[in-house]
C-alpha positions in Angstrom: 0.0 0.0 0.0 2.8 2.4 1.0 4.6 1.6 -2.2 1.5 2.4 -4.3 1.0 5.8 -2.5 4.7 6.7 -3.1 4.3 5.8 -6.8 1.2 7.9 -7.1 2.8 11.0 -5.5 5.9 10.7 -7.7 3.7 10.3 -10.8 1.7 13.4 -9.9 4.8 15.5 -9.4 6.4 14.2 -12.5 3.2 14.6 -14.6 2.7 18.2 -13.5 6.3 19.3 -14.0 6.7 17.7 -17.5 3.3 19.1 -18.6 4.5 22.7 -18.0 7.6 21.9 -20.1 5.2 21.5 -23.1 4.5 25.2 -22.9 1.8 26.9 -25.0 -0.2 24.4 -27.1 -0.8 24.7 -30.9 -4.2 26.3 -30.2 -2.6 29.0 -28.0 -4.1 27.5 -24.8 -2.1 27.5 -21.6 -2.3 23.9 -20.4 -0.9 21.9 -17.5 -1.4 18.1 -17.2 -1.7 16.4 -13.8 -2.0 12.8 -12.8 -5.0 12.6 -10.4 -5.2 8.9 -9.8 -3.7 5.5 -10.6 -6.0 2.5 -10.7 -4.4 -0.8 -11.6 -2.9 -0.4 -15.1 -4.7 2.9 -15.6 -2.9 6.2 -15.0 -5.6 8.9 -15.0 -4.7 12.4 -16.1 -6.4 15.7 -16.4 -5.5 18.7 -18.7 -6.1 22.0 -17.0 -6.6 24.9 -19.5 -6.3 28.2 -17.8 -8.7 31.0 -18.6 -7.7 34.3 -20.1 -8.7 36.2 -16.9 -7.1 37.2 -13.7 -8.5 36.3 -10.3 -10.7 33.5 -9.1 -12.5 31.8 -12.0 -15.3 29.3 -12.5 -14.3 26.0 -14.0 -15.9 23.5 -16.5 -14.9 19.8 -16.2 -15.2 18.0 -19.5 -15.7 14.3 -19.9 -15.1 13.0 -23.4 -17.3 10.5 -25.3 -16.6 7.2 -27.0 -19.1 4.6 -25.8 -17.0 3.9 -22.7 -14.7 1.9 -25.0 -12.5 4.7 -26.5 -11.9 8.4 -26.8 -9.2 10.8 -25.4 -9.3 13.8 -23.2 -7.4 16.0 -25.7 -9.3 15.1 -28.9 -8.4 17.8 -31.4 -12.0 18.4 -32.4 -12.9 19.4 -28.8 -10.0 21.9 -28.4 -11.9 24.8 -30.0 -14.6 24.4 -27.4 -12.0 24.6 -24.6 -10.4 27.6 -26.3 -13.8 29.4 -26.5 -14.6 28.7 -22.8 -11.2 30.0 -21.6 -11.7 33.1 -23.8 -14.9 33.7 -21.9 -13.2 33.4 -18.5 -13.8 29.8 -17.6 -11.0 27.3 -16.7 -11.5 23.9 -18.4 -10.3 20.6 -17.0 -10.6 17.7 -19.4 -10.2 14.3 -17.7 -9.3 10.7 -18.4 -11.5 8.0 -17.0 -11.5 4.2 -17.1 -13.1 2.6 -20.1 -15.2 -0.3 -18.9 -16.4 -1.3 -22.4 -13.0 -1.4 -24.0 -12.5 -4.5 -26.2 -16.2 -5.5 -25.8 -17.9 -6.6 -29.0 -21.4 -7.8 -29.8 -22.7 -8.4 -26.2 -26.1 -9.9 -25.6 -28.8 -7.6 -24.1 -28.4 -8.7 -20.5 -24.6 -8.9 -20.6 -24.7 -5.4 -22.1 -26.7 -4.0 -19.2 -24.3 -5.4 -16.7 -21.2 -4.2 -18.5 -22.7 -0.8 -19.1 -23.7 -0.5 -15.4 -20.1 -1.2 -14.3 -18.6 1.1 -17.0 -20.8 4.0 -15.9 -20.1 3.5 -12.2 -16.3 3.5 -12.6 -16.5 6.5 -14.9 -18.5 8.4 -12.3 -16.1 7.3 -9.6 -13.2 8.8 -11.7 -15.2 12.0 -12.3 -15.7 12.4 -8.6 -12.0 11.7 -7.9 -11.0 14.2 -10.5 -13.4 16.7 -8.9 -11.8 16.2 -5.5 -8.4 16.8 -7.0 -9.6 20.1 -8.5 -11.2 21.1 -5.1 -7.9 20.3 -3.3 -6.0 22.6 -5.7 -8.7 25.2 -6.1 -6.9 27.9 -4.1 -3.6 27.3 -5.8 -5.2 27.3 -9.3 -7.6 30.2 -8.4 -10.7 28.2 -9.2 -14.0 29.0 -7.5 -15.1 25.8 -5.7 -18.7 27.1 -5.7 -18.8 27.4 -9.5 -17.6 24.1 -10.9 -19.7 22.8 -13.8 -19.6 19.2 -15.1 -19.9 18.8 -18.8 -19.7 15.8 -21.1 -20.3 14.4 -24.6 -22.1 11.1 -25.3 -20.6 8.6 -22.8 -19.2 11.6 -21.0 -22.7 13.2 -20.9 -24.0 10.0 -19.4 -21.2 10.1 -16.8 -22.0 13.7 -15.7 -25.8 13.1 -15.6 -25.3 9.9 -13.7 -23.0 11.7 -11.3 -25.5 14.5 -10.7 -28.3 12.0 -10.1 -26.1 10.2 -7.5 -25.3 13.5 -5.7 -28.9 14.8 -5.7 -30.2 11.5 -4.4 -27.4 11.1 -1.8 -26.6 7.7 -3.1 -23.5 5.9 -1.6 -21.0 6.9 -4.2 -21.7 10.6 -3.4 -19.6 10.1 -0.3 -16.5 10.2 -2.4 -17.1 14.0 -2.6 -16.9 16.4 0.3 -20.1 16.6 2.3 -22.5 19.1 0.9 -20.8 19.4 -2.5 -22.7 19.7 -5.7 -21.8 21.0 -9.1 -23.0 24.5 -9.9 -24.4 23.1 -13.2 -24.3 20.2 -15.6 -24.1 20.4 -19.4 -25.0 17.3 -21.3 -24.4 16.8 -25.0 -26.6 13.8 -26.0 -26.6 12.1 -22.6 -28.8 9.8 -20.5 -29.1 8.1 -17.1 -28.8 4.4 -16.8 -30.8 2.4 -14.1 -31.1 -1.2 -13.2 -33.8 -0.4 -10.6 -36.6 1.1 -12.6 -37.1 4.7 -13.6 -34.8 7.3 -11.9 -36.2 10.2 -9.9 -34.8 13.6 -9.1 -35.1 15.5 -5.9 -34.9 19.1 -4.8 -31.2 19.1 -4.5 -30.3 18.7 -8.2 -28.1 21.2 -9.9 -29.2 23.2 -13.0 -28.9 21.0 -16.1 -28.6 22.0 -19.8 -29.7 19.0 -22.0 -28.8 19.0 -25.7 -30.3 16.1 -27.8 -31.7 15.2 -31.2 -34.8 13.0 -31.4 -33.2 10.7 -34.1 -30.3 9.6 -31.9 -29.8 5.9 -32.2 -26.8 5.7 -29.9 -28.1 7.4 -26.7 -31.9 7.4 -26.2 -33.6 10.7 -26.7 -36.5 9.6 -24.4 -36.1 6.2 -22.8 -35.6 2.6 -23.6 -36.3 0.0 -20.8 -36.5 -3.7 -20.5 -37.3 -5.7 -17.3 -36.4 -2.9 -15.0 -33.2 -1.9 -16.8 -33.2 1.1 -18.9 -31.5 4.2 -20.4 -33.4 7.4 -19.7 -32.6 10.3 -22.1 -32.8 14.0 -22.2 -36.6 14.2 -22.9 -37.4 11.9 -19.9 -35.0 13.8 -17.6 -36.4 17.2 -18.6 -39.9 16.0 -17.8 -38.8 14.7 -14.4 -36.9 18.0 -13.6 -39.9 20.0 -14.7 -42.3 18.1 -12.5 -39.9 18.4 -9.6 -39.6 22.2 -10.1 -35.8 22.0 -10.7 -33.9 24.4 -13.0 -33.2 22.9 -16.4 -32.9 23.8 -20.1 -33.9 21.2 -22.6 -32.6 22.0 -26.1 -34.2 19.5 -28.6 -33.6 19.3 -32.4 -36.0 17.4 -34.6 -34.6 14.6 -36.7 -31.1 15.4 -35.5 -28.9 12.3 -34.8 -26.0 11.6 -32.4 -24.2 14.6 -33.9 -25.7 16.5 -31.0 -22.9 15.0 -28.9 -20.6 17.5 -30.5 -22.4 20.1 -32.7 -23.6 22.3 -29.8 -20.0 22.7 -28.6 -19.3 24.6 -31.8 -22.7 26.1 -32.9 -24.6 26.8 -29.6 -22.2 29.1 -27.8 -24.9 31.7 -27.1 -27.1 29.1 -25.3 -24.2 27.6 -23.4 -23.0 31.0 -22.2 -26.6 32.1 -21.3 -26.9 28.9 -19.2 -23.6 29.6 -17.5 -24.5 33.2 -16.7 -28.1 32.9 -15.8 -28.5 29.4 -14.3 -25.0 28.9 -12.9 -23.5 32.2 -11.8 -26.7 34.1 -11.0 -28.4 30.9 -9.6 -31.7 31.7 -11.3 -34.2 28.9 -11.0 -35.3 28.9 -14.6 -37.0 26.2 -16.7 -36.6 26.4 -20.4 -37.5 24.1 -23.4 -36.3 24.9 -26.9 -37.7 22.7 -29.7 -35.8 23.4 -32.9 -37.1 22.4 -36.3 -34.5 22.9 -39.1 -35.8 22.4 -42.6 -32.3 21.5 -43.8 -32.4 18.3 -41.7 -34.2 15.5 -43.6 -36.9 13.5 -41.9 -35.7 10.1 -40.6 -36.5 7.3 -38.2 -36.9 8.4 -34.6 -38.0 5.1 -32.9 -35.4 2.5 -31.9 -35.3 -0.8 -30.1 -32.8 -1.8 -27.4 -30.9 -3.9 -29.9 -30.6 -0.8 -32.2 -28.8 1.1 -29.5 -26.5 -1.8 -28.7 -25.6 -2.5 -32.4 -25.0 1.2 -33.0 -22.5 1.4 -30.2 -20.9 -2.0 -30.3 
């Protein structure tokens, strides 16, 4: 045990020092890389992009997508999103997490549910541990611990939504975080919540949530798909539950849009994202909004899918 702790401390120090040696990245972003955890063969890192603003700053944690089987924290297509956020005064921390579905191919329905449950749980655990690392360094990094937002794409969106559901319902995994902590907001790009115990509920402690989704998404359910108590509950379902519970949320739905909503809003919906950050997060306004977009340039397509469609589309 002691040997593992020493290894972790040395790795963190080495990771931080070497990251600064990289200097300014190609995009012009100022980045520092830290090792925040070592779990078996997985060394988990985070990239900290520093905002172009002096003083204490809000922070957006980003969790990448990839079906819990792939993806990287520094995907080049995501860098412009990070660059834009830092230009608006928000630090960004993009994190690694363990990929529980890596090397999985063609699972049966029930095997898939078990594998997915484990994959989401370990991803949320890593999100929470990364959040703790940020909180521990908040003063040094000049990050406002009261204004940390969790954001994710696809599998990353599932991770941040699942994490917020765990916190707001005080489920056992929430004890990883400091007592009383919650994110100041959650931004989900085509996400959902997974449950093996029936439909999930939300209570009065949930953070404001911005939900982007297209109703023709065949990789992450737009509404819900359930079988024998196991199910994925998407943005439409979550928005309805939040609305009924009187919780702040913004549901941004695009008709006939596909899983491209896992990335498109990061580049084309800056005004909505910034409005959410300013009104829902920083000003703590208890708003409820629903935006249903119909774009004539998007052709009509299938919008109903079976559980096997989602499995086959991902694996």
